[in-house]
C-alpha positions in Angstrom: -0.2 0.4 -0.4 0.9 3.3 -0.7 0.7 5.8 2.1 1.2 10.2 1.9 2.0 12.5 3.8 0.9 15.9 3.0 3.2 18.2 5.7 1.2 21.6 5.3 1.0 25.1 6.7 -1.8 25.8 8.3 -3.0 29.8 9.8 -4.6 29.3 12.5 -8.4 29.8 12.0 -8.4 29.8 8.5 -10.4 26.7 8.4 -11.3 27.3 4.5 -7.7 27.3 3.3 -6.7 24.8 5.5 -8.9 22.1 3.9 -7.8 23.7 0.7 -4.4 22.8 1.2 -4.9 19.5 2.2 -7.5 19.1 -0.6 -4.3 19.8 -3.9 -2.1 18.2 -2.2 -5.5 15.0 -1.8 -5.1 15.1 -5.3 -1.4 15.2 -6.3 -1.2 11.8 -3.4 -3.5 10.1 -5.0 -2.6 10.6 -9.1 0.7 8.9 -7.5 -1.2 6.3 -5.8 -1.5 6.5 -2.3 -4.7 5.0 -1.3 -4.0 6.8 2.0 -3.1 9.8 2.9 -2.3 11.4 6.7 -2.5 15.4 7.8 -1.0 16.7 10.4 -2.1 17.3 13.9 -5.1 20.3 14.7 -4.8 20.6 9.9 -8.7 21.7 10.1 -8.1 24.7 12.4 -4.0 25.2 12.3 -1.6 24.5 15.9 -2.2 25.8 18.4 -5.5 27.7 18.4 -5.4 27.8 21.9 -8.7 30.1 23.8 -9.8 30.5 20.4 -11.8 26.8 20.8 -13.8 28.8 23.8 -15.3 30.5 20.5 -18.7 29.3 20.5 -19.2 27.6 17.2 -14.9 26.7 16.4 -16.0 23.1 16.9 -18.7 23.5 14.7 -16.5 25.1 12.3 -14.3 22.2 13.2 -16.9 19.9 12.0 -18.2 21.8 9.0 -14.7 22.0 7.2 -14.4 18.4 7.7 -16.6 17.0 6.6 -16.2 19.8 3.5 -12.8 17.9 3.0 -14.2 15.0 3.9 -16.4 15.0 0.3 -14.0 17.0 -1.6 -11.0 14.4 -1.5 -10.3 12.0 -4.2 -12.6 8.5 -4.7 -11.4 6.2 -3.0 -8.9 7.6 -0.9 -8.8 7.9 3.3 -7.3 10.4 5.2 -6.7 10.8 8.7 -6.4 14.6 9.3 -6.8 16.4 13.1 -9.3 19.0 14.3 -10.9 20.6 17.2 -14.2 18.7 18.4 -16.4 18.3 21.5 -15.7 15.8 24.1 -18.0 12.6 23.7 -16.4 12.6 28.1 -19.6 12.8 30.5 -17.5 15.1 32.2 -14.4 17.4 32.3 -12.9 19.2 29.0 -15.6 20.3 26.4 -13.5 19.7 23.6 -11.0 16.9 22.2 -7.7 17.4 19.9 -8.7 14.7 17.3 -7.8 12.9 14.7 -10.1 12.0 12.3 -10.3 9.1 8.8 -12.4 10.5 5.9 -13.1 8.0 3.2 -15.6 8.8 0.3 -17.5 12.0 2.3 -17.9 10.0 5.6 -16.4 10.4 8.7 -15.6 6.5 9.0 -13.5 7.0 12.6 -12.4 9.2 15.6 -9.5 8.9 18.3 -8.7 11.6 20.4 -5.7 12.6 21.6 -4.9 10.9 25.1 -1.6 12.8 26.3 -2.8 16.5 26.4 1.3 18.2 27.8 1.2 20.9 30.2 5.1 22.2 29.5 7.5 24.8 27.8 5.0 25.5 24.7 2.3 23.8 25.3 -1.3 23.7 27.3 -3.5 21.1 26.1 -5.6 20.2 29.0 -6.4 24.1 29.7 -9.1 22.4 27.0 -8.6 19.7 26.2 -10.0 16.1 27.4 -7.6 13.2 26.4 -9.1 10.1 24.8 -9.7 6.7 25.6 -7.8 3.6 24.2 -7.1 3.9 21.0 -8.0 1.1 18.3 -7.3 0.3 15.3 -9.1 0.6 11.9 -8.5 -0.9 8.2 -7.7 1.2 4.7 -7.8 -1.8 2.9 -6.1 -5.0 4.0 -4.0 -2.6 6.3 -4.7 -2.5 9.6 -3.5 1.3 11.3 -2.9 2.3 14.5 -3.5 5.8 14.9 -1.4 8.5 17.5 -1.6 12.4 18.0 1.7 13.9 18.5 2.0 13.5 22.1 0.7 10.1 22.3 4.1 8.4 20.9 6.7 10.5 23.9 6.2 8.1 26.6 8.5 4.9 25.5 9.2 3.9 29.3 12.3 2.1 27.5 13.2 5.0 26.4 12.3 7.9 28.2 14.2 7.4 32.0 11.3 9.7 33.9 7.8 9.1 32.2 5.4 12.0 32.1 2.2 9.9 32.2 1.2 6.8 33.6 -0.9 5.3 29.8 1.0 4.8 26.8 -0.5 5.3 23.4 1.9 3.8 21.9 2.0 0.3 23.8 -1.5 -0.2 23.5 -2.0 0.0 20.2 0.9 -2.3 19.4 -1.4 -4.6 21.2 -3.7 -5.0 18.7 -1.0 -5.7 15.6 -1.3 -2.9 13.4 0.8 -2.8 9.8 2.0 0.7 10.2 1.5 3.4 13.4 0.4 6.7 12.4 1.6 9.8 14.3 -0.2 12.8 13.5 1.4 16.1 14.6 2.1 20.0 15.9 6.0 19.1 17.1 8.2 23.0 17.2 10.9 22.9 16.3 14.0 23.4 18.3 17.8 23.7 17.6 18.4 19.1 18.3 14.5 18.7 18.2 14.7 17.4 14.7 17.4 13.8 15.3 16.7 13.6 18.9 13.1 13.1 17.2 13.8 10.8 14.3 15.7 8.4 17.8 12.1 8.3 19.3 10.7 7.5 15.9 13.3 4.9 15.7 12.8 3.0 18.4 9.1 2.7 18.6 9.8 1.3 15.0 12.1 -1.3 16.4 10.8 -2.4 19.4 7.5 -2.7 18.3 8.6 -4.4 14.5 6.3 -2.4 12.6 6.2 1.1 10.4 6.2 4.2 12.0 4.5 7.1 9.8 5.0 11.2 10.9 3.1 13.4 9.5 4.2 17.2 10.9 2.9 20.6 10.5 4.9 23.4 8.9 5.0 26.7 9.4 5.0 29.7 11.3 2.3 30.4 14.5 3.2 33.1 16.4 6.8 32.3 18.3 6.0 28.4 16.9 8.1 27.3 13.7 7.0 23.9 12.6 9.3 21.9 10.9 7.9 19.4 9.7 10.4 16.8 8.8 8.0 14.9 8.0 8.6 10.9 7.5 8.4 6.9 7.3 10.0 4.3 9.0 10.3 0.0 7.7 9.7 -1.9 10.7 13.6 -2.4 11.4 12.9 1.6 11.8 15.2 2.4 8.7 14.3 5.9 6.9 12.4 5.3 3.4 10.4 8.1 3.3 11.5 11.6 4.1 9.6 15.5 3.5 12.0 18.2 2.7 11.5 20.7 6.1 10.4 24.0 6.5 8.5 23.9 3.4 5.3 22.5 2.4 5.5 18.6 0.5 4.4 15.4 -0.3 5.9 12.3 0.2 4.9 8.6 -0.1 5.8 5.6 2.1 5.4 2.3 0.1 4.7 -0.9 3.3 5.9 -3.2 0.8 9.1 -1.0 0.3 9.7 -0.8 -3.0 10.8 2.8 -3.8 12.6 4.8 -1.7 11.4 8.6 -0.8 13.5 11.3 0.5 14.2 14.4 0.1 16.9 16.6 1.1 17.6 18.3 4.5 20.1 20.4 5.9 24.0 19.9 5.3 23.8 21.6 9.3 22.1 22.2 12.6 22.7 26.2 12.0 21.7 26.0 8.5 18.6 24.1 10.3 18.1 27.6 12.9 18.8 29.8 9.2 16.0 28.1 7.5 13.4 28.1 10.8 13.5 31.9 11.6 13.1 32.7 7.5 9.9 30.1 7.8 9.1 31.7 10.9 9.8 35.6 9.9 7.8 35.2 6.4 4.6 32.9 8.0 4.1 35.8 10.9 4.0 38.6 8.3 1.8 36.9 6.1 0.1 35.7 8.7 -0.1 38.8 10.2 -1.3 40.7 6.8 2.2 42.6 6.5 4.1 42.8 3.5 7.2 44.5 4.1 9.1 45.2 7.4 11.5 48.0 8.7 15.4 47.0 10.2 17.1 49.6 12.0 20.3 48.8 10.7 22.9 49.7 13.2 26.1 48.1 11.2 26.6 45.7 14.1 26.4 41.7 13.4 22.6 42.0 14.4 21.2 43.9 13.0 23.2 42.4 9.8 21.7 39.1 10.4 17.7 39.9 11.0 17.9 41.8 7.4 19.7 38.7 5.5 16.3 36.8 7.5 14.1 39.5 6.5 15.9 39.7 2.8 15.7 35.9 2.5 11.6 35.4 4.1 9.7 38.9 1.9 12.4 39.2 -1.0 14.6 42.5 -0.8 12.2 44.8 -2.5 10.1 44.8 1.0 12.8 45.2 3.3 13.8 49.3 4.3 16.8 49.2 6.4 16.9 52.1 7.8 20.1 53.8 9.3 20.6 56.4 12.4 23.9 57.7 13.2 23.7 59.5 16.5 26.8 61.4 19.0 28.6 58.5 19.3 28.1 56.4 16.1 31.7 55.3 14.4 31.9 56.8 10.2 32.3 52.3 10.3 29.1 51.8 10.9 27.4 53.6 8.8 29.8 52.3 6.0 29.0 48.6 7.1 25.1 49.4 7.1 24.6 50.5 3.9 27.6 47.8 2.4 25.2 45.7 3.9 22.1 47.0 1.5 23.7 47.0 -1.2 24.3 43.6 -0.9 21.2 42.7 0.0 18.9 45.5 -2.7 17.6 46.9 0.3 15.7 50.2 0.9 18.2 52.0 2.5 17.5 55.4 5.0 19.3 57.6 6.8 17.9 59.6 10.1 20.3 61.1 11.9 19.1 61.5 15.5 21.6 63.5 16.9 19.9 67.8 16.7 17.1 65.9 18.1 19.1 63.9 21.5 19.7 67.5 21.8 16.4 68.9 21.7 15.3 66.1 24.0 18.8 66.8 26.4 17.8 70.7 26.4 14.2 69.9 27.2 14.8 67.7 29.8 17.5 69.9 31.9 15.7 71.4 34.2 13.9 68.4 35.1 17.2 66.6 35.8 19.3 69.7 37.4 23.1 69.2 37.6 22.4 65.4 38.3 25.5 63.5 35.7 24.7 61.6 32.7 24.4 58.5 32.8 22.3 55.4 31.0 19.7 57.8 31.1 21.0 60.2 28.1 21.5 56.5 26.2 18.8 54.7 26.2 17.1 59.0 25.2 19.1 57.6 22.1 17.5 54.7 21.8 13.5 56.0 22.6 14.4 58.3 19.2 16.0 55.4 17.6 12.8 53.8 18.3 10.3 56.4 18.0 11.5 56.7 14.2 11.5 53.4 13.5 7.7 53.4 14.4 6.8 56.6 12.5 8.3 54.9 9.0 5.9 51.3 10.1 3.3 53.3 10.1 3.9 55.6 7.5 5.0 52.0 5.3 2.4 49.9 7.2 5.5 48.2 7.5 6.6 45.8 10.8 9.8 46.7 12.2 11.7 43.7 13.1 14.1 44.5 16.4 17.5 43.2 15.8 18.2 41.7 20.0 19.6 38.7 20.7 18.7 35.8 23.5 21.8 37.5 25.5 20.3 40.7 25.6 17.6 40.3 26.6 18.1 37.7 28.6 19.8 40.5 30.4 18.7 42.8 30.3 20.5 44.6 28.2 18.1 46.2 25.8 16.1 49.4 25.9 12.1 49.6 27.1 10.4 51.7 23.8 14.1 51.6 22.8 16.5 49.1 21.0 13.0 46.2 22.0 10.0 48.2 19.8 8.7 46.5 16.3 5.8 43.4 15.9 8.4 40.7 15.2 12.0 39.7 17.8 13.7 38.1 14.6 16.4 36.6 17.1 15.7 37.0 20.9 16.0 32.7 21.3 19.4 32.9 18.9 22.1 33.6 21.7 25.2 36.4 20.5 28.0 33.3 20.0 24.4 31.7 17.4 24.3 34.7 16.0 28.4 34.8 14.8 27.6 31.3 14.5 24.6 31.9 11.7 27.0 34.9 10.2 30.1 32.9 9.5 27.3 30.2 8.0 26.1 33.0 5.7 30.3 33.6 4.8 30.1 30.6 3.7 30.7 30.4 0.3 31.4 34.7 -0.2 30.9 38.1 1.5 27.2 38.2 2.6 27.7 40.6 6.7 30.1 42.3 6.3 33.9 41.0 8.1 34.1 43.8 10.3 30.7 43.1 12.0 32.7 39.7 12.4 35.9 41.7 13.6 34.6 45.2 15.8 33.7 44.9 19.6 30.2 44.5 19.8 29.0 47.9 21.5 25.3 50.0 21.1 27.4 52.6 20.5 25.8 55.2 23.4 28.7 56.6 25.1 32.0 57.8 23.8 34.0 54.1 23.1 31.2 51.8 24.4 31.2 48.2 23.6 28.4 45.5 25.8 32.1 44.0 27.6 32.0 47.4 30.1 28.7 46.4 31.6 28.1 41.8 30.5 30.6 39.0 30.6 32.9 37.9 27.9 29.6 36.5 25.4 30.9 32.9 25.0 31.5 33.7 29.2 27.6 34.9 29.3 25.9 32.3 27.5 27.1 29.8 29.1 26.0 30.6 32.1 22.4 31.7 30.4 22.1 28.0 29.3 22.4 26.6 32.3 20.5 28.7 34.0 17.8 29.1 31.5 17.0 25.9 29.3 18.2 23.5 32.7 17.1 25.4 35.4 20.8 25.2 37.4 21.8 27.2 40.0 24.5 29.2 40.5 27.1 26.2 42.3 26.0 24.0 40.0 27.1 26.7 37.0 30.2 27.4 39.1 31.0 23.6 39.6 30.1 22.5 35.5 31.6 25.8 34.2 34.6 26.2 36.8 33.3 30.4 36.8 33.6 32.9 39.7 30.1 32.6 42.0 29.7 36.4 42.3 30.2 36.6 38.3 27.5 33.9 38.2 24.9 35.1 41.0 25.2 38.6 39.4 23.9 37.8 35.4 21.0 34.7 37.5 20.0 38.5 38.9 20.0 40.1 35.8 17.9 38.1 34.2 15.6 37.7 36.9 15.5 41.2 37.4 14.8 42.4 34.2 11.4 39.8 33.4 9.5 43.0 33.3 11.1 43.7 30.4 11.1 40.4 28.7 6.9 40.8 29.2 7.0 43.5 27.5 8.8 42.8 24.3 7.7 41.7 21.0 7.2 37.7 20.1 10.4 36.4 19.6 10.6 33.2 17.3 11.2 29.8 19.4 14.4 28.1 18.2 16.2 26.4 20.7 14.5 24.2 23.9 13.8 26.8 26.0 12.7 30.1 25.0 11.8 34.0 27.1 8.9 34.3 26.9 5.6 31.7 25.2 7.9 28.6 26.6 9.6 30.1 29.7 6.4 31.3 32.3 7.3 33.1 35.5 6.5 35.8 37.3 7.7 39.2 37.5 7.5 40.3 40.7 9.6 36.9 42.5 12.3 37.0 45.0 13.5 33.0 44.9 16.4 33.6 43.3 18.3 29.7 42.7 
C-alpha cells in the first residue's frame, strides 16, 4: 500500500484555506497512487488554536470544514486529519483534540488525543479532554493504528522519567497494526529533529512495525514547525522523508519497493537559519504585513535580521534604516550601507543627533545638575524606536527588532527603544550563535560585512562603548544563560560545571530575574532553542526566589 504524508502549512482559524491546501495535496498523493494520506494534528483549524477553542461555534466550524474536506477528497482515498471536536465524555473539558478518518464523503473513525502536554509551549489540558483507549481501523488489507503527537512521547524504554502513566503506542501495538501513524504539530527547536528521529526509530524497532510521522510545517506566532515528516520501516530505517521548513508531499510504500527521500539541511546552523526565515515569512504573511523595517546599526545582530528579512519577504520589501547619533562611528554607517547594497534593500538615513540634543535641553531643568548616565543612553535608543515606528506607520510595514537572547536575558536592551517592533527575529538566539550564523552565511563569500564579525560589539551610546563594559564576554555569558535558562541550574551547579567565579554567575542570574518585566513587554520571538523567553518560559515578574 502507498501512503502519502501531506506536510501542510496551516494558518490558525483559516479553516477554508487549510482545507483547500489539504485538498490539493490529497489530489497530488492520489495521482501518485496513494490509498491513504495523513495530515498533521489539528490541520483543519491550525495549531495552536489556544482559547479560540472556547469561541462559540468553533468545534462546529471544525466539523463543517472537516466534512467539506471529506466530500472533496478523491474517490476511494482515505485521509487522516486532525481537528477540534466536542468531547463525548460526560464530564471534564468539553473539547477534544482528535484525529478523523475520512473516505467517500464520510467520517469513518475518530480518535481523541490521549496525552495532553502542559509543559514548555504547550497547554492542552486547558481546553481538551483526553481520549480513551485507542483502537485500529482498516485501509484495504492493512490495519492502521492512529496516535496524535504527544501520544508517541511516553515510551518507558526510551525515557528515563515518563510524564504520564499510560503509553498509547504500547496500547495500540497490542492490536498488531500493520503501520502506526502519528499526526503531529511538533515545533522546531535546536537539536529536536535528531532527537525526534531517534525516538520514532525506537518505536519502530521495538514493536517491529512501520511508523509514519506527519508533522505540521510553518510559523504560527512564536512557534516554527519544521515539518520533517517521515516514514520508517519496521527496522527503523528511513524510507521517506519530507524536506523541512516548507510544504511537501512524500510517499511511503509498505512493500518498500521505492524510497522517497527529500533534501535535508547539512547542519543544525542551516536548520536554524531556515527556521528563522520561515518564522519571519509566516508571521508577516499571516498577520497581513508585506513589508518590514530593520534598524541597521552596522552591527552583526541587525545584519543577521536584515538577511533573514530579505530572504523571507524579498529584498524589495525590506527597508533598512540607519540612524547615526553623536557616538556612532563612520565605520558602522559604512557597514550598514554596504550590507543594504549587497542585499538590495532600500536604505534610508535618519540622523538623531539634533533630536537627542533637543531632548537633553528640554530635560535639563528637570534633571537639574544630576550627572549624565544611562538615562541619556536610553534617550538615543528611544528616539530611534520612535523613528522606526513612524516609518512603520507611514509604510504600513512591520518593525523587526534586532536584539539577541543574550541581551534580552540580561536586560541589556531599552524598553520603548531598541525593543520596539512587531517581531523579535533573533531573540531566541544567543550572541555566540549569532556569530555562528554570520560565519555560515559567509561560507561561500561575504554576505555579512567582515567588519561586523571583527569589531567589538557596541551599542554606540557613549564614547568608546563596548558591550563588555557592562556584560561578561559573550562566550562566558552564553554558557551561564544556557545553564540557568534552559537547565534551571543553580548558581553553585553552574560554578562547578563551568569553573567560573560564584559572584559572576550570581550577577548574571540577578540580571535575568530582575529583567523579567522587560521580557514580558517584548515583541513575540521565534522559538528555536529548547527553552525560549516568553511562550516557553513562564516566570513571575515580582518574585524573590533566585537560584
